[in-house]
C-alpha positions, 0 to 999 in steps of 0.5 A, spaced: 492 501 514 493 504 508 486 504 504 483 505 498 476 507 498 472 507 491 466 510 491 462 514 486 457 517 491 460 524 493 457 525 500 458 518 502 465 517 500 467 524 503 464 521 510 467 515 509 474 518 508 473 523 513 471 518 519 477 512 516 482 518 517 480 520 524 480 513 526 488 513 524 487 510 517 491 513 511 485 513 506 485 515 499 479 516 495 477 514 488 471 516 485 471 512 478 474 505 476 479 509 472 481 513 478 482 506 482 486 503 476 491 509 477 491 507 484 492 500 483 498 501 478 502 506 482 500 505 490 501 499 495 495 498 499 493 494 505 485 494 503 481 496 498 473 498 499 470 497 493 463 500 491 459 495 487 456 500 482 461 505 479 461 508 473 465 504 468 467 498 471 463 495 477 466 494 483 465 487 482 469 487 475 475 491 479 475 485 484 475 480 479 481 484 475 485 485 481 485 477 483 486 476 476 493 480 476 495 476 483 493 482 487 492 479 494 490 486 497 484 485 502 477 487 499 471 489 502 465 490 498 460 495 499 453 495 496 445 496 496 445 489 493 443 484 499 440 478 496 444 472 497 446 470 490 449 477 490 453 476 496 455 469 494 457 472 487 462 477 490 465 473 495 466 468 489 470 473 485 475 474 490 472 479 495 474 478 503 468 481 506 461 484 504 457 490 507 450 492 505 448 499 505 446 503 509 451 501 515 453 503 521 460 506 521 462 502 527 461 496 524 465 498 518 471 499 523 470 493 526 470 489 519 476 493 517 480 491 524 478 483 523 481 483 516 487 486 518 487 481 524 486 475 518 491 478 514 496 477 520 494 470 522 495 468 514 502 471 514 501 476 509 506 481 513 512 478 510 519 478 513 524 481 507 531 479 506 535 483 500 542 482 499 544 482 507 538 486 509 533 484 513 526 487 515 520 485 519 514 489 518 511 486 524 516 489 529 519 495 525 526 492 526 531 492 521 538 489 520 544 489 515 549 483 515 547 482 522 548 489 524 541 493 527 539 499 524 536 504 528 530 507 523 525 512 524 518 510 522 518 514 515 525 511 514 522 504 515 516 505 511 521 507 505 526 501 506 520 496 506 517 499 500 524 498 496 525 491 499 518 489 496 520 491 489 528 489 489 531 491 482 525 495 480 526 502 478 521 506 482 520 514 480 520 519 486 512 520 484 511 513 485 515 513 492 511 519 494 504 516 493 506 510 496 509 512 502 506 519 504 500 518 500 495 524 501 499 527 506 498 535 505 504 539 503 509 534 502 513 535 495 518 530 491 524 533 495 521 529 501 523 523 498 530 525 496 531 528 503 529 521 507 533 517 502 539 521 503 538 520 511 537 512 509 543 511 505 547 514 511 544 508 515 543 503 510 549 504 505 555 508 508 557 503 514 558 498 508 562 497 502 557 495 498 551 500 496 544 498 495 540 504 494 542 506 487 540 512 483 538 511 476 539 518 472 532 521 470 528 515 472 528 515 480 531 510 485 532 502 486 534 497 491 540 493 488 539 486 490 546 484 487 549 491 490 553 496 486 552 496 478 556 500 473 550 503 470 547 508 476 550 511 482 
């Protein structure tokens, strides 16, 4: 899963990020509510882990804010507040689960797995269809106009990100943050390189080109095919 951890305790935050990454989860760490809001606006996640007590907005306020914006990303609250009324307040605000500090990391992993399973059961994993392009994130299968596309894992991740935002201009920075996350030694050139490879498979065999360059701004997946204002 791609996880955003929002935790102001440096020692605890480092430990959680390290262990989540070791367990195979791609994890970003925000230390303040302001950093969290920047991640919310630029990056797609599968799960937010929010500490209740934060500098600035509390984790509860961030939870309420994102639900008010129709953000359905799973939310797990972390807090030292163990009273029943606090837990009820968190769940009613929109959190999906709740853990009281201190906790065993094995339990945190189990709850993350449970939230991921619940998401799949509820059908949050979507099958995308854009201009004859069909993607199934469950099976990592893709096709265009009935023709199967053989994509690498990274190519599929990038194409899925485009399909989530048809006709939206996506900057190279936003693409890099959302698809590559915090991977070391990755530059904006990686975005251009994978898009070039993706075009060979998604666009070159077909008359209508879907992956469009928008001069000075980035790229977009054109829902209605080619346009005169970009290339």
